[in-house]
N, C-alpha and C positions, 0 to 999 in steps of 0.2 A: 570263705566270702561269708562277711555279714549276713543276715536277713535284712532286708530293705523293708521300708512300709510301703511304697509304692514302686511298681515298675519304671513309671517314667515320673518326670517332675516338670516338663515342659514340651510342647510339639510346636510344629509350624506347619501351616497348609500353604505350599506354594501357589502362586496365582500370577497370571500376567496381565489382566485387566483388573488392576485394584479396585477402582472405583466400582467395578459393575461386581465384584467379589463383596466389597463390603456393603454395598445394597442386597444382595443376597444373603447374606448372614445375618446382617440386620433385620430383615423382613422375615425369615426362618425363627428367628429367637424373639422377635418383637421387641428389639431396644436399638438405640442407637451406637454403634460400635465405636470406642473411642481409638484414635490412632496415633502415630508418632513415628517419627524418623529416628532408628538406631543404625547411627551409622549411613552407610547408603543403603539401607533397607528400609522400605516402607512398610509397617505393621500396623494392624488392626487387631485389635484384642477381643478375644473371645469372653462370653459372663464366666466369670470364677471368684470365689471370695478370695481375695486376696491374703496370704500368708497362712491360709488354712487349707485350700483347695489347691487343685494341679491345674495351671492354666496353659492357655495356650494361643497362638494368632495366626493371621492369613498374613503372607510375607510376599512383598514384591521386590526383586535385584537380582542382580548378577548370581547366576546359578540356581535359581527358583524355578523350577520347571514343574507345572503340573501335569498330573498323568492317572491315568486309571488302573495303574498295575503298580507293584511295589507294597511298601509299608502301609498298613491300614489303620487309620485312629478311628477310635468309638468314642464320638461327643455324647456327653449326658442330654439324655431326652427328657429330664426331668420327673415328674410322676407319672406320665404316662408319654412315651415317645410321638404318640399319634398327634399331640398338638403340635410339635416341631415339626412333623412329617408331612401334614396336611397343608403347609405354608411352602413345601419344596416346589413344586409345578408352577405355582402363581408367581414365585420369585424367579423363576426362570431354569429351575434345574429339573431333574427328572427322577423319579421312584425306581429302583431298581429290584428292591426285594422289600414287599411291605412287611408290616409288623409281624415278626414270627418269634414262637416261642421257643427259647433254648431250653429250658429246663425249669419247673416252679422255683428252685432255689436260686437260678442264676437270673431269670427274668426274661426280657424279649430283647429283641434287635431287629433294626432294619437297615437297609442300604440306599443311599442316592447318590446321585451325580451332580455336583454342584458347578455353577456356569462355567467354570474354567477346565472342566474335565476330570477332576478328582473324584473318585469314589470314597465316600465318606460314610461310615456306620455311627447309628445312634444305637443305645442303650438306655432302656428303664425296667424298674423291676415289675411293674403294671401297664 
């Protein structure tokens, strides 16, 4: 197998109530989430540098079922994940695990539950 630059190149967070989820992620990242229809799927795009960064979206459509178990995605928390984490509860989510150091070389992580019941992690180096 060839060595890959990244383990992932795209991710999708399933949602039931698209407008509620869009409001939540727009609030915690402090931006207006762009959205688009991709076939029969409604998608809202998370912040990332197109062409250079790895992107992802919230998605509503057939087969998209939110849940607290299964694959865990780690969203970029920026320079300090506490900035994003501090907005979670006011936006309708819940902090499950506060900012926690992994190691000095790897940085920090936290876990929250979004408005749809997904458990999402954040990562930052400080």
